[in-house]
N, C-alpha and C positions, 0 to 999 in steps of 0.2 A: 503494503498500498504506500499512496504515493503522496505527503503532507502539504501543504502551502498553506502561512499563515499570510494574512491580512491587515498591512500597519506596524512600520518597523518601531514603536513604540517601546517604554521597557518593558508590556506585557507582552506583544508581539514578539518580541526578541527575548522572551524565555521563554514564550511556544517553540517559537524555533530550536530554540537551543536542547529541550528535552527531550523535545521529537529525533531531532539528529539525533540523540546521546543515547533514543534506546534504536536506533540503530534503521531510521525512516527517510530516507532520498527526503531532505523538504527545501521548500521554495521561500524565499521571504518577499512580499512584497510592500515595496513602499513607490508614493507616487515622487517623492525626490528622498535623490541619491543622497542626500546630508543627511534625512534620516537613516537612510543604507548605513554607510559610511560608522557611522554611531553607532551602530546596532546591534554593526559588525565591532568594531573594539570591545563594544557593554561585552559581548560572549567569551570573547577571547578571552574577556580576562575573568569574568565566571570562572570559565570553562580550565583555564589557566589553577587558577583557585582553588576549585576542586581536584588537583592532582595534586597541588602543595601539600593538599589537606588529607593525600590519599581515597582521596574518594571517589576517581576519575583516574582511569588506568591510563600512561602515555597512549601507546593503542587505541582505547579507546576513544583519547579526547581527538586525535591526528584523524580516527572515520568518522566522527563527527563535522572536523572539519571539511570534510572533502564529499560529505556528504547532502551538505547549506550550498544552496543556490540565493545570492541577492539579485532582483531585476526590479526596475521599473517600468518594465510591462506583461500585463492584465495576459497578454498573451499567451505567456511562460508560462503562465501559472496554471497549466492543467494538471492536475492530481483528481486523486480518487478521493478525498475528507479536505473541506477547504473548514478554517478558522477564521474567521474577520477579531481583531480587534482594535477596529478604528473605532473612528470618534462616535459617541453617544447619539446621535441624530438618526431615525429609523428611515428618514429618506436619502443617506451617506450610505447607508449599507442597506437600501435593497438596488438601490444603484449600482456599486457594488458586482452583490448578487447578482444581480440576471443582467448583468458585464463577463460577468464569470460562468450565465449560464448561459451565453451562444459558444464560450469556448468547451465549454465543458461535458455539457446536457442531462440529459437524465436520472445517469446512472451514482453523480457525485453526488457525495455529502456533504451539505453546506449546512458549518456553525456557527454558532452565532456564540459572542463570549461576553454577549451586553450583562448586565450590573444587572438593570430593570425595565426597559422596554419589555412588552411582553409577546414571547412568541410567540403568540399564535393570531399578533400585529401582523410582524413580521412577516407569518410565512404566503400571508393571506393576500400580502402583494407581489408576491414572490410565484413566479413561469412554474414552477417545480413543487408545490407546497408541499408534502407530503417529503418531501427529503429535506426537510430542514428544522434542525433539534440545536438544542444551547450547549456549551460546552463551558460553564462557566468558571476559568479559573482563578486564581486568589493570588495577591498580587505581595511577595517576590514570585512570578511562577515557578519557576525554578529550586525555590525553597516549598514552597509552602505546599503538603498534599492532598487535602483536601480539594476536590472539583464536582460542583455540581452539573448532572444532567439533569437538561429538562424538556420533558416532552411537553410542544406546543398540539392543540386538537388534531392541527392537520396530521403530526409527523406520522411516521407506518413504525413498525416490530422493526422494521429492519433498519433503521438506521438510526432508531433509540438503541439498541442491540450492538453496532458500527462505534455508538458514542463512548459506551461504557466497554468496550473490550479496548478501544484505542485508551481513554484515562487510565486505564487496568495495565495497558504493556508501558507505559509511563513511567509506573513507576508512584503513577497519585490514589489516591483516595475516594471510589468516586463513590455519589448518594442522587438516585433519583428523585427530583425534583418537580410539581405537579406545577406549572404556565399559572402562577400567581404574583402579585405585585411583590417586586426584590427576593420575589423564591423563595429560600428560608436564610440563607445566611447575609444578608443585604437588608430582608427585611425586621431583622434582630440587631447589626451590627451598625442599624442606619444611629440608634439614641449616641452608640457610643462617642461618634463624631455628633450629633446634633446637644445634648446636653452638655461638654463639653465647654463647647462652642456656649451658652450659655451658660454657667458657669463664666464662662470667659467675660462676654459681654455685658456680666453685671458685677467684674471685679470685683468676685471673689479672692481669684485667682490671676498671674500669668499663665499663659502659657504652657514654660518650662513648667513648672512646679505641679501643675494639673498631668505632665507628663513623666515626670520624674515622677509620682506616687503612683498613676499605673504602671511605671516601668519596676517600680520596689514590688507591688505586686503579682509579679512573674511573667506579664504581658513582655514581649519584644520591643515594642515599638508602642511611646501614645499617639492619643489620635493626633495632635498637629505633626508630629513627623513622619508618620503613617501618611494625613494627608499628602503630605510635602511630597511620600516616595510616591503617591500612587497616582498626585497630581490633584492641589487646588481646584480646577477648573471643570475635571473629570469627575469628582468624590459632587462639586458644588452641582453639576447636571443630574448622578444621578440621583440625590436627594430633594429637586426639581424634579424630577420624575415622579421619584416613590410618594410628592407630597400629589400630586396634580392626577394619582393612582391610589393614591384613598381617599378622593373629595376633599379634601385638601385640609385635611383632618391635623388639628396646629400640635400635634408634639412630631408630625414630620416638616414645621414650616421651615425653610433654609434660608439662614441664619446672615443676620444683613452683613458683620462680619468680616466670613468665609468669601458671601456676593464684594465686596468692596476689592478682598484680594486678589478674583479674578477679575475685576475688572483693568483694575493697575498694571493686571500680566505677571501678577507675581503667583506662578502657576509650581511651584516648591523648586523640592530638585531641578527638572528639566528648566526651569528660566534661570535659575541661581539664586532666586527670594522664591522665600515665602513665607511662612511662620520663620524658619528661619532662615538666613546667607552659608549660601554654601558656594564655594573655592569653584572654579572657573578649570 
């Protein structure tokens, strides 16, 4: 089976990395050659670290790099399984899927890594609705073990099985979820961010204090460091989507502090500044 990953951001490059390390020929696509170059450097760094830690052999590392192809030509993404990890806008996702359908046809499985957009809605706008399924990795994809597989109303049993087997083959733990707002993890985790932002907004504590407290409880990252890693604007987009899907329930209300960060272009690690400042 050949894998195509659409979007060379942090999430997309992580998915491409685990796919290649699992033995799959993998094509990573992005319209930006700069994004592809950054992704290639990121993957090389991550795999090298795995070698240093003894988690990846030199041979496995070399093989993985040889299996990876980077391209800005969608026509070169002729694969058995596509996983899109692009912006959380349904019209963009549908445009890419429908363009890919012209390249791949009805035999390919089309998976979305969406955090919050209903899979049923994506499938409804796609040429082959029964071939759509959700494969939702968590950031950073090469480290986090859990992956949600989401069945749209239209998903065939075959594509769900393909998704489950793929997740297992890359060494991840899969959980099958129904197509409900936020699925499972994001529905629960949304308040991890929303309540932390409320605490910051009410000046109970600053973001560093909140992160330090949460991390002292055993979390690898506090909410603000994690938002910076995911992307402040991406995290905000998911919150806005969840807010709408839950009929504007106030417990999902987006926070002004996060909105201002996104408006200013302070996206976190990718931009060099978010809630924290990062070296370029």
